[in-house]
N, C-alpha and C positions, 0 to 999 in steps of 0.2 A: 323443424327447422335446426335446433339444437343436435339432434340425432344425425341430421345431414352434416353439419360442421364437425362433429365427432368423427364420421366415417372419413371426411375429407382429410381431416389432421392425421388418422391412422393411416391413410395411403401415403401422405407426405412423409411420415416418419420412416415407413417401410422402404422408401424410394433410396437409391444410392446417391451418395453425394460424390461426384467425381470431379477431380480437377479440369480446368478448359482443356488441357492438352489431350486428356484422356476423352474428352467428348468430341474434339475434333477428329481424333483417330478413329472413334466409332463410326463418323461419318464417311471416312474415307476407305474405311475396311468393308467390303461387302460380306453379307453374312454368308456361311456356309464355303467361304473362300479358303479356309483353314481347317481341313478336315481332322478329326480326332485321330490320335496316334497313341494306341489302337482306338478303334471307336466302340462305344459302350455296346455291349452285346445284346441288351434287351431280350434276355432269354423267355419271357413270357409271352411276348408278342411274336417272338420268331414262332414259337410253337404254335400260336394261333395262325400264323401264316401257313406252317407246313400243314396245318389241318385242312387249310382251304380258304382262310380268310385273305381279302385284299386289305393291304395296310399300307400307310405312308406315315412316317415318324421324322421328325426332325426337333433337335435340341440345340441351342447356340448360345454360348455365353456373351452377353450385350457387351462385356466390357472389353473383351479381346476380338470378337467375331469368330472364335474358334468354334467349329463343331463338335459337341459332346456326344450325340447320339443320333443315328440315322437308320431308316430302313425304308427303301424305296422313296426318299423324300420329294421327289418330283412326280410321283403317279398321282393323277388327278381322280378323286372319289367322291361320292356323294357326300357333302359336309353337313346336312341336316342342320340344327340351329348353330353350328359354328359359324354359318353365314351371318349371324347376329353381330358378330364381331366387326364385320365390315359395315353395317349399319350405325353401330356405335362410332366409329371412326369418323364415318363421313358426317354424320349429324353434328358431332362436336367440332368438325373442321367448317360447316356450312353456316351453324347458327350460333349466336351467343348463347352462353350457358344458361342464362336468365331469359332467353326468347321464349314468348308463348303464342299459342294460336288462339284466336279469338272466335266466340260463337255470338252471333246476334238475331235479335229480334227486328224486323222492319216493316215498314210500311209506306205507302206513296205519300200519306200526309199524317198529321198530327192528329190524336184522337179528336172526334166531334163530340164533345161531354164524354158519355160513357161508352161511347162505340168508336170503332175503327171501321169506316165506310169503305170496305174493299178487303184485299187479301192480307193477311199477316204472313210473313215471309221468314222461314228459319234458315239461317246462313252460317255454315262452317266455314274453317279455313285450314281444316285438317288436324284438329285436336284429337289425337289418339286416346285421350285420358278423360273425354267427356262422360260423366255419370249423372245419375238421376238427381243428386243433390244440386249439380249445376242447372238442371232443369228447373228444379224448384225456384233457383235464385232467378233465373229469367222470369218465371211466371210471376214471382212476388214483385219484381221491378215494373211489370206490366200492371199489375193491380195497384201499385202505388201511384201510377199514372191516372187512376180512376176508372180504367177500361174494365167494361162488364160484358162487352159483346163485340164479336168480330163478324162484320157483317159480310165477309165473304170466305174464302178458302184458307187453310193453312198450307202455304206451299213450301216445300223443303227444296233448297237448291243442292244440286249434286256438285256444283263447283267447289273447289277449284279443280278436282279430278274428272268429273263426269262419272258416267256408268263404266265401270271396268268388267271385261269379260274374266269368267273364271279361268284360272291358270294351272289347275291340278285336279285330279280325280276328286280328293276330299271336298273342294269347293264346289265342283261340279256337282257332286252327288248332294252337297248341302243346300243346292237351290230346291232341294225336292223334299228333303227330310234331313233331320240330324239329332243325334243323341250326344253331341259334343259342344263344347264351347271354343274349340280352336278354329273352326271351318267358316267362320263368315267371312265375305269379301271385306277388303279395305275400301273405305269410302272417305270422301270429304267431310262427311258428317256421320257419327255413328255413336249410339249411347252404349255404355257397359261393354265396351271392346266390341260393339257389333252384336250383343247377344241380348234375349229375353232373359232377365235375371228374376228368379221367382222363389220367394220366401215361403216354406211350408211351415205351418205351425198347428201342433195337435190341439184338440177341443177337449171333448170327453171320451172315455174308451168305447169303441165301436162305431163313433160318430165321425163324419167328414172332417178332414182339416181345412184350414182356411189358407187360401193361396193368394198372394198379392205380389205385386212386383217388390223388388228388394228396397225401393225407395217409396214404400207405402204409396204407391200410386195404383188405383185400379186396373187390372190388366186389360188392354183394349183389344184383346184379340180372344176368339172363342177357346174355352177349355172344355175338352172332353173327358169324362171320366171322373173319378175322384180318389184321393189319397184317404183312407180311414186311420183313425187314431187307434194304436196298438202295436204289438211287436212288429218288427220288419223293416223293409227298406224302400222309400217313396221312389217312383219311377216317373221320369218327364222326358217326352220325346216332342219335337216339333215337326208338323208336317206343314206342306203348302201346296195349294191347289188353285189354279186361276191367280197367282200372284197374292194370295191371302193366306197369311200365317194362322196356323191353330196349334194348341197344344193338347196332347193326348197325355193323360196321367194316370196313375195306378199305385199299387202297393200300399204300404202303411208307414206310419211315422210313430215312434215310440213317445209316450207321454213325457213330459219335462224335458222335451228336446226341441230344436228348430233345426231347419236346414235350408240353405240357400243352393239353388241349382240354377246354371246358366246353361242355355241351348241358344246356338247361333240364329240370328235373322236371317231370312232369305234375302233380305233388302234392308241395310242398316238405316239408309237415308230415310225410307218410308216408316220402317218400325220407330225410329227416334221421333217423326211426327206423330205417329199415333199415340206414343207416350205422352208427349207434350200436350196434345189435345185432351187425353184424359186427365192430365194434371191440372189444366187450365179450369177444366169443369169442376174438379176439388176446389179451386179458388174462387169459384163462382163466376167465371169468366165462359160465355159461351160462344163457340165457333160455329156459326150458321151454315157454312159450307162444309165440303169433306177435305180429306188430307191428300195432297197430290204432290208429285216430284217433278222437278224441272232441271234440265241440264246447265241453262244459262244463267248468268246474274244481271240483275238490273242495276245499273250504277247510280240511277236517279232516286233510289229509295233512300228514306231517312232512318236512322238508327233510333229505336225506343228503349232496348234493353240489350245489355251485353254482359258476357263473363269471358275471364281468361282461363286457359287451361294450365295444366302443371308446366313447369318451365323444362326447356330441352334437356337439361341434365338429369331433373327428377323423372322424366320419362324414360331415358335411357337407362337409368337405375333401375326402374321397374322392369323394364323390356329385358334387361340382362338377369336379373336375380330370378325372375319367375318365368323366364323364356316366353315371354308374351309374343305370340305372333300377330296378333293385330296390331299392335304398337309398331313392331318391326316393318311391316308391310305399308302401313300408313306413313311412317317416318321415311321409308324409301320413296314414297310418291313425293313427300315435302322437299327431300334433298333433290330429287330430279327437278321438280319445278323450280326450285331456287337457283339451281346450277344452269339448267337448259332452258327454262321457261317453259309454257304450256305446249303439249303436243305429243306427250307419252300416253299412249290410250290403253296401254296394257302395263300390267307389272312388271313382265318380263322386260318390255322396254325401258322401263324406269330404273329397273335394277342394274342395267348395264353402267350406270354412273357411279356405282358402289365399288367397282373393281378396276375402272379404268387405268390407275395409276399404280397399279399392283403388279410387281413382276411374277411371272409364271403364268400369266394369261388365264387367271380363274375365269370361270364361266358361272354366273349368278343371274338366275331367272326370278328371284325373289329374294328379300331380306330375311323373311321368316325361316327359310330352309325348308319349307313344306314341298316344294317342286324337286321331285327326285332326279331331274335332268341336269341340276346344277353341278358342277365338277370343281374341285378345289384340291390343290395339293399342300402336304405339311410345309413345304417350301413358301408357297404363297402366304400361308397363315402365319408362319414365323417372319417373312418380310413385313407383312402388315403389323405385328407386335413390335418388331424393331423399329418401325417407322414412328410408331406411336410413343416409343420410349424416347426417342431422339426429339419429340415435340414438347419442349418443356411448357408450353402454354396449356395444351390439353392433356398431357399424360397423367396428373392427378385426377381428373375426371373419369377418363377411360379406366385407369387403375382402380379407382375406388367403386367403379360399376361391377367389377368381377367379383365373385363369390370365394370366400376363404372356407374350405371344406367343414372346418369345426362349427362354423356358423351358417351352414348352408340350410336353406328352406327345405330340402328333400333329404330323407333319412338315409338314403343308400349312400350318400357322400359323406356322411360323418361317421365313418368306419373307416378305421386304418391306423397305421402308427403316428406318433406325435409329429413327426416331420412332415408327413402327409397333411394332417390336422391343420397345422400352422405356418408352414412355409409355403404354401401352394395359393395363388389366386388365379381362378379359372372360369371358363365358360364350357358348358357340357352341350352336347348335341345328341340326338337319338331321333331314330324313324323306325317304324315296324313293319311297313309294308313299300314297295313290293318285296324288298330283301332288307334285312335288318342293318341299322346303321347306328354306330356309337363312336363318339369322339369327345376330346377333352384338348382345349388350347388355353394358353395364358403364360403366367410366369412363376418360376420357382426362386425364393429368395435364398441366396447363398449364405454362409454363415457370416461372411465379410460384408452382408448388406447389400451386394450387388446382384443383379438379376440375371436370369437364364430364360430366355423365350423358347416355348415348346409347342408342339402340335402332335396331336396322335389321332389317326382316323381309322376306324376298323368297320369295313362294310363286308356283309354276308354275301355269300356267292352261290351259284347253284350247286357246288360242292358242299357248302356249309350253308344251308338256308335257316337253320334252326339255331344260329347263334344267338345268345341270351345276353342281355344287359349285365347280368351278375358276372357271366365268364368274361366279358370283353372289359368291363371295369377294373376286375380284380386283376387282369393282365397288365393295363394300364397303370394301375395304381401301385402295383409291386414294382413294376421296372422304373417308374418314377421315384419311389422310395429309395429304391436302389442307387439311383442317381444322386438323389439328394445326399445320402450318406457319405458320397464321394466329395461332396462341395458343400 
């Protein structure tokens, strides 16, 4: 909490303090209505464009509305994770910053002595940050009630979203197998961002390492193969047959080390139920029946245990800093549910709520940016950033969720001149297939403490399919640094 308060204070100190007349002028002057004279030349990005890249760029002084740099600003390109800016804005507009999403254990009646005579129901409400520690809390509360036996099944409700269809190649392929942590389906309930989280610990040289869930819960799915203790790298893959997940492991792990590896669940709701049943067994609570899922909710059930997830502002921070796709798409579903009510049966349907009021007609089919058919221009991104800047209630939280390169979690951002390191707050975006996508968007802090909103998107094309992150980021960083030197 203390760290969170320091981050918010830093964001407030970086914000420009404007007289009321200036703020009113901001609202009255559309961005990009006053072109730069002459416009910033953006030499590095223009060279990339000449080499075959598709590019859209816009930078606008938020004090005056004047365009400082532009390059095809209204061309709509694939945004990748820059779409998370729309999610952050929509979430902060829709929910109170301290709003949380509850996860509950319910039953038809109070325990009868040590037993629940019937099904135990696990119900989520869209907590994208549910983890195994939260499951331990639910189990401990149940044990405190004296429960030692569940006479029926463990039922996991898919409400409030229901079961969603896969919306891109990664997630469709991930229904069958995965060696990634980003391709799980969004779900009304899902633990570890929809992943099997595995802790691998060495034992003795040449002997098999131990594998458990990251929350010290015995893994409730089959594990084939073994990881040996010794020099090398461990391997974990997830395969699914007949709706049943299993892990295939191999390789080795060095002595005096430990690794955590996450692999997406084919069905996060079912996987969460399986982990909870395994945890309950650890606590001495037997579930007589199996683990099943159902779409509907039963309003007649009584609560036995509950836990609140991270607050919305904390979840947004985590989503933006680590570009967490699961949080982005679950939060998108939550926003759509809150604004439109039930009815969205696909992520693409829900995602339309993210861009409905943004000029430039952006097309978003997911909040995460994993969907390559989304299209956004630099103009739309800067319009979004400008709208957040004018929103005095939510802007400190929105700005505070952006990453300053000097303190970025990824090393490739922590390279560059001092101006780049300290006077930029941004979100990154990248995709590698079917064609590469790289982008930056956020705010530049001027020397007078005013702000510039900017967006840069670079898409590979058939003419330039081998575009690399280093080449794209270098061009964007150098052109932004040149802009910062002027202001």
